[in-house]
C-alpha positions, 0 to 999 in steps of 0.5 A, spaced: 013 640 729 018 636 729 020 629 731 026 629 737 029 623 738 030 620 744 037 620 747 039 613 749 043 613 755 050 609 755 051 603 757 054 603 764 059 599 767 058 593 770 059 593 777 063 587 779 060 582 783 063 580 790 065 573 792 060 569 795 063 565 802 060 559 805 060 558 812 059 551 814 059 551 822 054 548 827 055 554 832 051 560 830 055 565 833 062 563 830 057 563 823 055 570 825 062 573 827 065 570 821 059 574 817 060 580 820 068 580 819 067 579 811 061 583 810 065 588 812 070 587 807 065 587 801 064 579 801 058 576 800 056 571 806 051 564 807 051 560 812 050 553 813 049 548 820 051 543 818 055 538 811 048 536 809 046 543 808 052 545 805 052 540 800 045 541 798 047 548 798 053 547 793 048 542 789 043 547 786 044 549 779 049 555 778 051 555 785 054 562 787 059 560 792 066 561 791 069 559 798 067 555 803 069 556 811 069 549 814 069 547 820 072 540 822 066 538 828 060 538 825 054 534 827 052 528 823 058 528 817 064 531 818 068 536 815 073 532 813 068 527 810 065 533 806 071 535 804 072 528 802 066 528 798 067 535 794 074 532 791 070 526 788 065 531 785 066 533 778 063 539 779 066 542 786 072 539 785 076 545 784 072 549 789 077 552 794 076 550 801 078 553 808 078 548 813 077 551 821 077 547 828 077 548 835 080 542 837 086 541 831 090 536 832 096 534 827 093 529 824 086 532 821 091 539 819 095 534 814 088 530 813 085 536 810 090 538 807 091 531 803 084 532 801 085 538 798 084 544 803 087 550 801 089 553 808 088 550 815 088 555 822 084 553 829 079 557 833 078 562 836 078 566 829 084 571 828 081 577 824 087 578 820 089 572 819 081 569 816 082 575 812 089 574 809 087 567 808 081 568 805 084 574 800 090 569 798 085 563 796 081 567 792 087 570 788 089 563 787 083 560 785 082 566 780 089 565 777 087 557 776 082 559 772 085 564 768 091 559 767 085 554 765 081 558 761 088 560 757 090 553 756 083 551 753 083 557 748 089 554 747 088 548 746 082 550 741 087 554 738 091 547 735 084 543 734 085 538 729 079 539 724 076 533 719 072 527 717 075 526 711 078 519 710 085 521 709 084 525 717 081 519 720 087 516 717 091 521 721 088 521 727 089 513 727 096 514 727 097 520 732 093 516 737 097 510 736 104 513 736 102 518 741 104 514 748 110 511 746 117 515 746 118 513 738 121 519 734 116 521 729 117 525 722 112 529 720 111 531 713 106 535 708 106 541 704 106 547 707 100 550 711 098 542 712 097 543 719 104 540 721 105 543 728 098 541 729 100 534 729 106 535 733 102 539 739 097 533 739 103 528 740 105 532 746 098 533 748 096 525 748 103 523 751 105 521 758 109 528 757 103 532 757 104 536 763 112 537 761 114 543 757 112 543 749 119 547 746 118 548 738 124 550 734 124 554 727 130 550 724 129 555 718 129 561 722 136 560 726 142 563 722 147 557 721 152 560 726 147 561 731 144 554 731 148 550 736 147 556 741 140 556 740 140 548 741 145 547 746 146 553 750 153 556 751 156 559 757 158 566 758 164 569 754 164 563 750 164 567 744 162 574 742 155 577 745 155 571 750 154 576 756 151 570 760 150 562 761 144 560 756 139 554 757 138 551 750 132 548 747 134 541 749 135 543 756 128 547 755 124 541 753 127 536 759 122 531 761 117 534 755 117 534 747 123 537 742 119 539 736 124 540 730 120 545 725 122 545 718 129 540 719 130 539 712 133 546 713 138 545 718 146 545 716 150 538 716 154 540 722 148 542 726 145 535 723 150 531 726 150 534 733 143 533 734 144 526 732 149 525 738 144 528 743 139 524 740 143 517 740 147 519 747 142 523 750 147 528 753 149 535 751 154 540 753 154 548 751 157 551 747 163 554 751 163 548 756 166 540 757 161 539 762 156 534 759 148 535 762 143 529 761 137 530 757 130 527 757 127 529 751 121 526 746 124 529 739 118 530 733 121 533 726 117 536 721 119 538 714 115 539 707 122 537 703 122 529 701 128 528 705 129 521 702 131 526 696 135 531 700 139 525 703 140 522 696 143 529 694 147 529 700 144 534 703 141 531 710 145 525 713 141 519 713 143 516 719 140 522 722 133 521 718 133 514 720 133 516 727 128 521 726 123 517 722 122 511 727 115 513 725 113 517 719 107 521 718 104 525 713 099 531 712 093 531 707 094 536 702 087 540 703 086 538 695 086 531 698 080 533 703 076 538 700 070 535 704 072 539 710 072 545 707 065 546 710 067 545 717 074 548 717 071 555 714 065 555 719 071 553 724 075 559 722 069 563 722 066 562 729 073 563 732 075 570 728 068 573 730 069 571 738 077 574 738 075 581 735 068 581 739 063 580 733 057 578 733 057 569 729 057 570 721 054 565 717 056 562 710 052 563 704 052 555 701 055 557 694 061 560 698 063 553 700 062 550 692 066 556 690 072 555 695 072 547 693 074 549 686 080 553 688 087 550 688 089 551 695 097 551 694 097 554 701 092 549 703 089 550 710 093 556 712 091 559 706 084 557 707 083 560 714 087 567 711 081 567 706 075 566 711 078 571 716 079 577 710 071 575 707 069 576 714 072 583 715 069 585 709 062 582 709 056 584 713 052 579 717 052 573 711 059 571 707 058 571 700 061 569 694 062 577 692 066 577 699 071 572 697 078 575 696 081 574 688 084 567 688 091 568 685 092 562 682 087 563 677 086 565 670 081 565 665 085 560 661 087 555 667 085 549 662 090 550 658 096 552 663 102 548 662 100 545 655 105 543 649 104 545 642 103 537 639 109 537 633 105 533 629 099 539 628 105 544 626 104 546 619 110 552 620 115 554 624 113 556 630 114 564 631 112 566 638 104 566 636 100 559 635 099 557 628 092 557 625 089 550 623 089 548 615 082 550 612 078 545 609 075 545 602 077 552 601 074 554 607 076 560 611 081 558 617 078 554 622 079 557 630 083 553 635 080 550 640 083 555 645 079 561 640 073 557 640 074 556 648 074 563 649 068 566 644 063 561 647 066 564 655 065 571 653 058 569 649 056 566 656 058 571 660 055 577 655 048 573 656 048 571 663 050 579 664 044 581 660 039 576 664 041 580 672 041 586 669 049 587 669 049 586 675 056 583 677 055 580 684 048 577 681 052 574 675 059 572 678 054 567 684 050 564 677 056 562 674 059 560 680 066 564 680 068 569 685 066 577 683 074 578 682 074 574 677 068 575 673 071 583 673 077 579 670 074 576 665 070 581 663 077 586 662 080 580 659 075 579 653 074 587 653 066 586 655 063 592 655 056 595 658 049 594 654 053 589 648 
């Protein structure tokens, strides 16, 4: 007798749920007629004879209503009063409402639209008119939800994470300068989150509903920078086949973020300075001046004071941009934030790729805290995402990629030989220390370290029966680094 596995039925596609329409009218025949028309088109319909009944239905948890058809004249609370109440309710403010009336006046129609009604029409109801309105209003509401979801996703992507005192200071500076019109110069090493700061400044400013335009100054060729910033007229140069609006025009009323401003050449710097001083620009090939209202934020990983001193950056533009300087702290100066950052990166990566949320083993945080992070938060994000790909349910030390900035003898990197210890001319190899009382030459400190480290690694490998992963965890190093040390010390299994 053989066992046969019962085949698992394939997952059936989920049937989309039809929109639910709530019809609020005290006339039963009207409710019945509307229900017949809408159900015939595939909508789900429910009814209420008064505004009070309708509000009670909408107040239920997880109310399924997607659209309200609302009569103006109702017993008790009027339709317009109900609409006003809906617009004051945080949970129902965005619910689309179509207002209908058998005795419509211009005043009623205007009031309904001011209160946020999506449409308004009179009785007797025209079937085609009603269906077109319902379809359009529901489609518009769906698009609005999609846009809001995208906005929240973008905001989450640019969320700043960290509770370190250096980050708390940064948050205070952002809160203080964001509501103003002041130019801000954001400095910091590569990967510290300068763009996140610029987006936070825009989001917290009075210009948050207007455009945020980012310009990577280092990525634009020198001969095109003026055209990209200020635009050009058709035929103004070879290849200019149509008029183009520059970044300053695109950011009118909003925020212009000049990233890597330290890489902009001096000619372009002069023109940017003029635009900031006058608030006017002109497209390449045009003498017509265009007024622009733009708040400029700039960022660089260079020391602009040094660039000014060496003649590579205009001093007047530097002072114009650095009205309020903000410095982003390096990751090595906020190591306590590695844990929340790593957790956020794992959660975001798993969500974006449809994976079940993975946990991070505690020793991983300790191993990450020992790294140098010259690439800062951007490098941490890359390391965590790669580890998430390599791991199963839990991210362990064994899943971390090799630290490209680590070497077995980092403690000795960059050290220079003390001339007072030399006993012979330098020949490219480290001289031995002099012996004492005729004994054999003593090992150098480096040689002693290497011998001690090799012995300790071999002993630990023995304890864990030459299991590399368990040994790496015990030693507090990544598995790839342990492999590297084994090769460097020529350790053989079974020693």
